[in-house]
N, C-alpha and C positions, 0 to 999 in steps of 0.2 A: 350784704351778699358777697360771698367769696368770689373773687375774680378767677376764672378758669385757667389762667396762664401764669399766675404769679410765681409759682415754684420754678417752672421752667425759665421764666424771665430772669430770675435771680441767678440761675446756673449758667445761662447762655446769653447774658446781656449783650455781648459784643456782636452777636449775629444780627444782621440788619432787620430781619423779620421781627425780632423781639424789640428792637428799637421802635419799630412801627407801632407795635401794640402798647409799648410804654407811652408813646406820644398820643395815641388815640385815647388810652385810659386816662391820661392827664389833660385831655382836651387841649393839647399843645399844637394848635394849628400852624404856628410859625415853624415848628420843627417838622411837621408833616410836609409843609411846603418846601422846606429845604431838601427833604428826601425826594420829593417829586422833581425838584430842580436837578438834583444829583442824577436822577434817572432820565434826564433830558425830556421831561414831561410825559414819559411813558408811565401810565398809572396802573399797568397790569399787576405790579407788585402789591396793589391793594387787595388782590385776590388771595394773597398768601394766607394760609391757615395756621392757627395756633394749635397747641397740643389738644385742645378740645374740639378741633375741627371747624372753628369759626373763622371766617375771613375778617379782615379789619372792618369791613362794612357791617357785617353781621354783629360784630362785637360792639361797634358804635351804636347800633340800634338797641342792643340789649342793655348796655351799661353806661352810655355816655350822654352828654348834653346834646340836644338837638342841633345846636350850632355846629358841632363837630360833624354830625351826620350830613347836614347841609353842605358843608365844605367838601367832604369826601365825595358826595354825590355830584357836586358841581365839577369836581376834578375828573371823576370817572366818566361822567356823562352817561349815555345809554349803554356804553360798552360792557358794563358790569351789572346792569340792573337785574338781570335774571340769574345771577351767580347763586350757586347753591352751597350750603354747608355740608358737613359729613352726614347729616340726617336728611339731606335732600331738600331742606327748607330754603326757599328763595328769600330775598330781602323782604318781600311783602309778607310771606309766612311769618318771618321773625317779627316784623313790625306789628302785625295783627296780634301776635302773642303778647306783645307789651301792653296792649290795650291803650295805646297812646295815639290819639288822633293826629297830632302834629307829625309824628314819625310815619304813620300810614300815609298821610297826605304827601309828605316829602318823597316817598317811594312812588306813589301814584303819579306825581308830576313827571316822572321819567318813563311812563307808559310800560309798566311791567306786563309780562305774559301771564295771564290768569289761568292758563291750562296746564302749567307745570305742576306735577304731583310730587309730593315729598315721599320719603321712604314708607310712610304710613298710607300712601296712595290718596292723599288729600291735596286738592288744589287749595289756593288761598281762600277761595270763596267757601269751599266745604269746611275748611278749618274754622272760618269765621262763624259759620252756622253752628258749629259744635261748641263754641265758647259761650258758656252761660255768663251773664252779666257783661257781655261785650258792650262797650260804649255805643250807644244808639247812633251817635254821629259818625262813627266808623262804619256801621251798617249802612247808613244813608249814603255816605261818600262812596262806598264800594258799589252800591246799586247805581249811583249816578255814573260812576266810571264805566260800568258794564253797559249802561244805556247809551253812553256817548262814544263808546269804542266799538267800531264796526268789525274789528279783527278778532273779536272774542266769540 
């Protein structure tokens, strides 16, 4: 699968946001930690979007190892859990689209808002209902999350 930022990354490598995407793309957790340290633990830069409108967190969900996603989520905490990309997709929308239970579970652990609609006017739950062949364990986990979350 073609990475959506590679051309821009080559042209603008010296800009910090592109270093971030390089580090995420290469699952280079040590380098990401150095960047966080340089920002004095302010993780808001993780919301930086690439040329395709994906934040580093969205990018990690779509293209990277789950370990990188776990690391980014642990650093960002709940502050960025409802972050949207240029298509209005939250991290949970994006995780559902991967059909990867471990990534969906990683997002659910941070209590995302299930009422946020993307640009197609779909909440994460509506999106999940539309996906044919969605992992049954993802469906089960989403139902369980709804049942246990009184704020939905």
